[in-house]
C-alpha positions in Angstrom: 147.5 -17.5 54.9 144.6 -17.7 52.4 144.7 -20.0 49.5 145.1 -18.7 45.9 142.9 -18.9 42.8 144.2 -18.0 39.4 141.7 -17.6 36.6 143.0 -17.7 33.0 141.2 -17.6 29.7 142.4 -19.0 26.4 141.1 -16.3 24.0 141.3 -17.6 20.5 137.9 -17.7 18.7 138.3 -19.3 15.2 142.1 -19.2 15.4 142.2 -22.0 17.9 140.5 -24.4 15.5 142.0 -23.0 12.3 142.8 -26.5 11.1 139.4 -28.0 12.0 136.7 -25.5 11.4 133.2 -26.8 10.6 129.9 -25.3 9.5 128.8 -25.2 13.1 131.8 -23.1 14.0 131.0 -20.7 11.2 127.4 -20.3 12.5 128.4 -19.9 16.2 131.6 -17.9 15.9 130.6 -14.5 14.6 132.0 -11.1 15.5 128.7 -10.3 17.3 128.6 -13.5 19.3 132.3 -13.2 20.3 131.9 -9.6 21.3 128.8 -10.5 23.3 130.4 -13.3 25.3 133.4 -11.1 26.2 131.1 -8.3 27.3 129.1 -10.8 29.3 132.2 -12.0 31.1 133.5 -8.5 31.7 130.2 -7.6 33.4 130.4 -10.6 35.7 134.0 -9.7 36.7 133.0 -6.1 37.2 130.2 -7.2 39.6 132.5 -9.5 41.6 135.7 -7.5 41.4 137.5 -10.7 40.2 140.6 -10.3 37.9 141.4 -12.7 35.2 144.3 -13.4 32.8 143.1 -13.0 29.2 145.6 -14.8 27.0 144.9 -13.6 23.4 145.9 -14.9 20.0 147.3 -11.6 18.8 145.9 -11.8 15.3 142.3 -12.2 16.8 142.4 -8.6 18.1 144.4 -7.1 15.2 142.3 -5.1 12.7 141.7 -7.1 9.5 143.3 -4.5 7.3 146.5 -4.4 9.4 146.7 -8.1 9.4 146.2 -8.5 5.6 148.6 -5.7 4.7 151.4 -6.2 7.3 151.3 -9.9 8.1 149.5 -12.1 5.5 152.3 -11.9 2.9 154.9 -13.1 5.4 152.7 -15.8 6.8 151.6 -17.2 3.4 155.3 -17.3 2.3 156.0 -19.6 5.3 154.9 -23.3 4.6 153.9 -24.1 8.2 151.8 -20.9 8.6 150.3 -21.2 5.1 149.1 -24.8 6.0 147.8 -23.7 9.4 146.0 -20.7 8.0 144.7 -22.3 4.8 141.1 -21.8 5.8 141.6 -18.2 6.9 143.4 -17.4 3.6 140.4 -18.8 1.7 138.0 -16.9 3.9 139.8 -13.7 3.2 139.7 -14.3 -0.5 135.9 -15.0 -0.3 135.3 -12.0 2.0 133.9 -14.4 4.7 135.9 -13.3 7.7 133.2 -13.1 10.3 134.6 -14.4 13.6 138.3 -14.0 12.8 139.1 -10.4 13.7 137.5 -8.8 16.8 139.8 -6.0 18.0 137.0 -4.4 20.1 137.3 -7.1 22.8 140.9 -6.1 23.7 139.9 -2.4 24.0 137.1 -3.2 26.4 139.3 -5.4 28.6 142.0 -2.7 28.7 139.5 -0.1 29.8 137.8 -2.3 32.5 138.0 -1.1 36.1 139.1 -4.5 37.3 142.9 -5.0 36.8 142.9 -7.9 34.3 146.1 -9.2 32.8 146.6 -9.3 29.1 148.8 -12.3 28.2 149.8 -14.0 24.9 148.4 -17.1 23.4 150.6 -16.9 20.3 150.1 -14.7 17.3 148.2 -17.0 15.0 147.8 -20.0 17.5 150.2 -22.1 15.4 151.0 -25.1 17.7 154.6 -25.1 18.6 155.1 -28.8 18.0 158.5 -29.2 16.3 158.1 -26.0 14.2 160.9 -24.5 12.2 163.0 -21.6 13.4 161.4 -19.5 10.6 157.9 -20.2 11.9 158.9 -19.6 15.5 160.5 -16.3 14.5 157.3 -15.2 12.7 155.2 -16.0 15.8 157.5 -14.1 18.1 157.7 -11.1 15.7 153.9 -11.1 15.6 153.6 -11.2 19.3 156.1 -8.4 19.8 154.4 -6.3 17.2 151.0 -6.9 18.6 152.2 -5.9 22.1 153.9 -2.7 20.8 150.8 -1.6 18.8 148.6 -2.0 21.8 151.0 -0.7 24.5 151.0 -4.1 26.2 153.7 -5.2 28.6 153.4 -9.0 28.2 154.6 -11.0 31.2 153.0 -14.5 30.9 152.2 -17.0 28.1 149.7 -19.7 27.5 151.1 -22.0 24.7 148.7 -22.8 21.8 147.4 -26.3 22.4 149.9 -26.6 25.3 152.9 -27.4 23.2 155.8 -25.9 25.3 158.7 -24.5 23.3 161.3 -22.5 25.3 162.5 -20.8 22.1 159.4 -18.6 22.2 160.2 -17.2 25.6 163.7 -16.5 24.5 162.3 -14.6 21.5 159.8 -12.6 23.5 162.1 -11.3 26.3 159.4 -9.6 28.4 157.8 -13.0 29.2 158.6 -14.2 32.7 156.7 -17.5 32.8 154.0 -19.8 31.3 151.0 -21.8 32.3 152.1 -25.4 32.7 150.9 -28.2 30.4 147.5 -29.4 31.9 148.1 -33.0 30.7 151.5 -33.5 32.3 153.3 -32.7 29.1 151.5 -35.4 27.0 149.4 -35.0 23.9 145.7 -35.3 24.8 145.1 -38.6 22.9 142.0 -40.7 23.4 143.3 -42.4 26.6 144.2 -39.1 28.2 140.9 -37.6 27.1 139.0 -40.5 28.7 141.0 -40.1 31.8 140.3 -36.4 32.0 136.6 -37.1 31.5 136.6 -39.7 34.2 138.3 -37.1 36.5 135.3 -34.8 36.1 133.3 -37.3 38.2 135.7 -37.3 41.1 134.1 -34.9 43.7 137.1 -34.1 45.8 140.0 -32.7 43.7 142.8 -31.1 45.8 144.4 -27.8 45.2 148.0 -27.6 43.9 151.2 -26.6 45.6 153.5 -23.9 44.1 155.5 -25.5 41.3 157.3 -22.3 40.2 160.7 -23.8 41.0 162.6 -22.4 38.1 164.2 -19.1 37.5 162.9 -17.4 34.3 160.9 -19.0 32.8 158.7 -19.7 35.8 156.0 -22.3 35.6 152.4 -21.4 36.7 150.5 -24.4 38.0 147.1 -25.3 36.5 144.6 -27.9 37.7 140.9 -27.0 37.2 139.4 -26.9 33.7 135.8 -25.6 33.8 134.1 -28.7 32.2 132.9 -27.9 28.7 129.4 -29.3 28.6 129.5 -30.6 25.0 129.8 -34.0 23.5 130.3 -36.7 26.2 131.2 -34.0 28.7 127.6 -32.7 28.7 126.7 -35.8 30.8 128.8 -34.5 33.8 126.2 -32.9 36.1 126.6 -29.2 36.6 126.1 -29.8 40.4 129.1 -32.1 40.4 131.4 -29.6 38.7 130.3 -27.0 41.2 131.0 -29.4 44.1 134.5 -30.1 42.6 135.3 -26.4 42.5 134.0 -25.9 46.0 136.2 -28.6 47.4 139.3 -27.4 45.5 138.8 -23.9 46.9 138.3 -25.3 50.4 141.4 -27.4 50.1 143.4 -24.4 48.9 142.2 -22.3 51.8 143.1 -25.0 54.3 146.5 -25.9 52.9 147.7 -22.6 51.4 147.2 -24.2 48.0 146.6 -23.0 44.4 143.5 -23.5 42.3 144.1 -22.5 38.7 140.7 -22.3 36.9 140.8 -22.1 33.1 138.6 -22.3 30.1 137.9 -20.8 26.7 135.5 -17.9 26.6 133.9 -19.4 23.5 133.0 -22.5 25.6 130.3 -20.3 27.2 128.7 -20.0 23.7 128.7 -23.7 22.9 128.3 -25.7 26.0 125.0 -26.8 27.4 124.0 -24.5 30.3 127.6 -23.4 30.3 126.9 -19.8 31.4 124.9 -21.0 34.4 127.8 -23.3 35.4 130.3 -20.5 35.2 128.1 -18.2 37.3 127.7 -20.8 40.0 131.5 -21.3 40.2 132.1 -17.6 40.1 129.7 -17.1 43.0 131.7 -19.6 45.0 134.9 -17.8 44.2 133.5 -14.5 45.1 132.3 -15.7 48.5 135.7 -17.3 49.2 137.4 -14.0 48.2 135.1 -11.8 50.3 135.6 -14.0 53.3 139.4 -13.8 52.7 139.7 -17.6 52.5 141.0 -17.2 48.9 143.0 -14.5 47.2 142.3 -14.2 43.5 145.3 -13.4 41.3 146.2 -13.1 37.7 149.1 -15.2 36.4 151.6 -12.4 36.8 150.3 -11.4 40.2 150.8 -15.0 41.3 154.4 -15.0 40.1 155.2 -11.7 41.7 153.6 -12.6 45.0 154.6 -16.2 45.4 158.0 -16.3 43.9 159.4 -12.7 43.3 163.0 -13.8 43.5 162.5 -16.4 40.8 161.3 -14.0 38.2 163.6 -11.0 38.9 
């Protein structure tokens, strides 16, 4: 049997850093730049026939007027959301919302010829770290409303900042599973970040075995972050990251393993030579797919094909 590669994208734009936005983010994250990178990605997937799971922050692809009229009053009345969205609230008051609302990207992905999966990455990207029942209910309501307005049948979840909270899956009953925590359930503190950086220099990473051992919710294994070439990570040679991906795919093909490749689309805007790195890795994946050594799947395709009885 061939190995498996899953490709998932954390689609969040400014929402993912709502609590830590800088002047650099304001300059880099504009509606035009975000739309451009999603179009660029879609074109590469169209060329290679490779499907991906796009996990969106729902509010990012909600029209601004809809968000302001239907959701902002509820969110500002909730203390945890009001704190998380303080910068957005100020930007709306100042009419400086460039980079927050880009609904066109969802329309383009839905109309693509490649069968991509649309998943959820939360409604406002509020991290689910010990949040209140009221906050969780608002996030779930936002996700459900976003899915209904866009005729989406959501099946998988990528938790904002990887904080797993099973209450969200209970509140969004269509969800069957979630991408596992990439740091073994631990917060990415300095020690873990340094360990992850050191791991980028190891040239022979293995693939994963199926870890979807639960009934609903099923856990989707993850193991290969496309190195974001910014800060200290820019010193990791592009050739080494490509070699790591090549080895992981070869290991998966030989051992019926899983390589789950993930990153943020906006990393392609901000990392040094990041688009070239992505294209080299995508070419490797395309070659492995065409030679039938690797089968490329979305998150839900993986669950349905590897463990159908577990998500019934």
